[in-house]
C-alpha positions in Angstrom: 39.8 -20.3 28.1 39.5 -23.9 28.6 36.4 -25.4 27.1 34.8 -28.6 28.3 35.5 -31.6 25.9 32.2 -33.0 24.2 32.1 -36.7 24.9 30.7 -39.8 23.0 27.0 -39.8 22.8 26.8 -36.3 21.8 25.3 -35.4 18.2 27.8 -32.8 17.4 30.2 -35.7 17.0 28.4 -37.2 14.3 27.4 -34.2 12.2 29.4 -33.3 9.2 31.1 -29.7 10.0 30.6 -26.7 8.2 33.0 -24.5 6.4 33.9 -21.3 7.9 35.0 -18.0 6.5 37.3 -14.9 7.9 34.0 -13.3 9.3 34.2 -16.0 11.9 33.6 -14.1 15.3 37.1 -14.0 17.4 38.8 -16.9 15.3 41.9 -16.1 17.0 40.8 -16.2 20.5 38.9 -19.4 19.4 42.2 -21.1 17.9 44.1 -20.1 21.1 41.3 -21.6 23.4 41.4 -24.8 21.1 45.4 -25.0 21.9 44.8 -24.3 25.6 41.9 -27.0 26.0 44.4 -29.5 23.8 47.3 -29.0 26.2 45.3 -28.8 29.3 43.8 -32.2 28.4 47.1 -33.9 27.3 46.2 -34.2 23.5 48.1 -33.6 20.5 45.1 -32.5 18.2 41.8 -31.3 19.0 38.9 -30.8 16.4 36.4 -28.3 16.8 33.3 -30.5 17.2 35.0 -31.8 20.2 34.2 -28.3 21.9 30.9 -28.4 20.8 31.5 -26.3 17.5 30.3 -28.1 14.3 32.9 -25.9 12.0 35.5 -27.4 9.9 38.9 -26.5 11.9 41.1 -28.5 13.9 44.5 -27.9 15.7 47.4 -30.0 16.4 50.8 -29.8 18.0 53.0 -32.9 17.5 56.2 -31.2 18.9 55.3 -32.1 22.4 56.3 -35.9 21.6 59.4 -35.5 19.5 61.1 -38.5 21.0 60.8 -40.9 17.8 64.0 -41.5 15.8 62.3 -42.2 12.7 59.8 -39.4 12.8 60.0 -36.2 10.9 60.0 -32.9 13.4 56.8 -32.3 14.8 54.4 -29.6 13.8 52.2 -27.1 15.5 49.3 -25.9 13.2 45.5 -24.9 12.7 44.1 -26.5 9.7 40.7 -24.5 8.6 38.4 -26.0 6.1 40.5 -28.8 5.2 40.1 -31.4 2.5 42.0 -34.5 2.2 43.4 -34.9 -1.2 44.8 -38.2 -1.0 45.4 -41.0 1.7 48.0 -43.4 0.6 50.8 -45.7 1.8 51.2 -48.8 3.9 48.4 -49.2 6.5 50.2 -49.3 10.1 48.7 -49.9 13.5 48.6 -47.8 16.6 47.2 -47.9 19.7 44.7 -44.4 19.4 42.7 -42.7 22.2 40.6 -39.5 21.8 39.6 -36.9 24.1 35.8 -37.2 23.3 36.2 -40.9 23.9 38.0 -41.0 27.2 39.7 -43.9 29.0 39.2 -46.2 25.6 42.4 -46.6 23.6 42.8 -49.5 20.7 45.0 -50.4 17.8 43.7 -48.7 14.7 45.0 -49.2 11.2 45.7 -45.9 9.0 47.7 -45.3 5.7 50.9 -43.8 6.2 50.9 -40.6 4.5 48.2 -38.1 3.6 48.1 -35.0 1.2 46.0 -32.3 2.5 44.6 -28.8 1.2 43.6 -26.4 4.0 43.7 -22.7 4.7 45.7 -21.2 7.8 44.4 -18.5 10.5 44.7 -15.9 7.6 42.7 -18.1 5.4 45.9 -18.7 2.8 45.4 -21.9 1.3 48.0 -24.6 1.7 48.5 -28.2 0.3 51.1 -30.4 2.1 52.0 -33.8 2.3 52.6 -35.3 5.8 53.6 -39.0 6.8 54.0 -41.0 10.2 52.6 -40.0 13.5 51.6 -36.4 12.1 49.5 -38.1 9.0 47.9 -40.1 11.6 46.8 -37.3 13.9 45.6 -35.3 10.8 43.2 -38.4 9.6 42.1 -38.7 13.2 41.3 -35.3 13.6 39.8 -34.9 9.8 37.6 -37.9 10.6 35.9 -35.4 13.4 35.1 -32.9 11.0 33.4 -35.8 8.9 31.2 -37.0 12.2 33.6 -39.9 12.2 35.2 -41.3 15.6 38.1 -44.0 16.0 35.9 -46.3 17.5 34.2 -46.5 14.3 36.9 -48.6 12.7 36.9 -51.0 15.1 35.5 -54.6 14.3 32.0 -55.5 15.2 33.0 -57.8 17.8 35.3 -55.3 19.5 32.6 -52.7 19.0 30.1 -54.8 20.9 32.8 -55.6 23.8 33.0 -51.6 24.3 29.3 -51.0 24.4 29.0 -50.6 28.0 32.1 -48.5 28.4 30.7 -46.3 25.5 27.2 -46.1 27.2 28.9 -45.2 30.4 30.9 -42.5 28.7 27.7 -40.8 27.2 26.1 -41.0 30.6 29.0 -39.1 32.1 30.4 -42.0 34.2 34.0 -41.5 33.3 36.3 -39.4 35.2 39.0 -37.8 32.9 41.8 -35.6 34.0 39.9 -32.7 31.9 36.6 -31.2 31.9 33.8 -32.7 29.8 30.5 -31.7 28.2 28.2 -34.6 28.8 25.6 -35.0 26.3 22.1 -33.6 26.8 23.4 -31.8 30.1 
């Protein structure tokens, strides 16, 4: 099942998401639907708040874009109740976009590496280190669980320049290639 993607302006995107337990109803189905929604939307990551669920879970699949020579092999994983232990390394810029902020892409600086502790779909705890593009996707999706959007990293002048586009998104005056949930509707 493909979920509609919740877009800018919906309060769920600004809430700090809640942890989940193994009793979460139909977790396996929810994760499968998250992946299906992400693939349908041409994304490489998707956090639960982006489909209207304020829970600490995100999926990613960076195996889709494995053309970079210097990058480690991509990964496909679900991160449940993640906690970033450390973000480190030199900051580097990349043009980021977000399914919840359609039709806007901006250069965002992020540190090159991350150490993250999380549970898998069987609630087994893992702690791993990631670098490069994978670390960037993890940081972006983790931000969603904290109520942070990539546009929050922009300088005030750039935010003011995007204000009308962001307002249009929040009113549903945007036409992405995937189904969206307009705030308040």
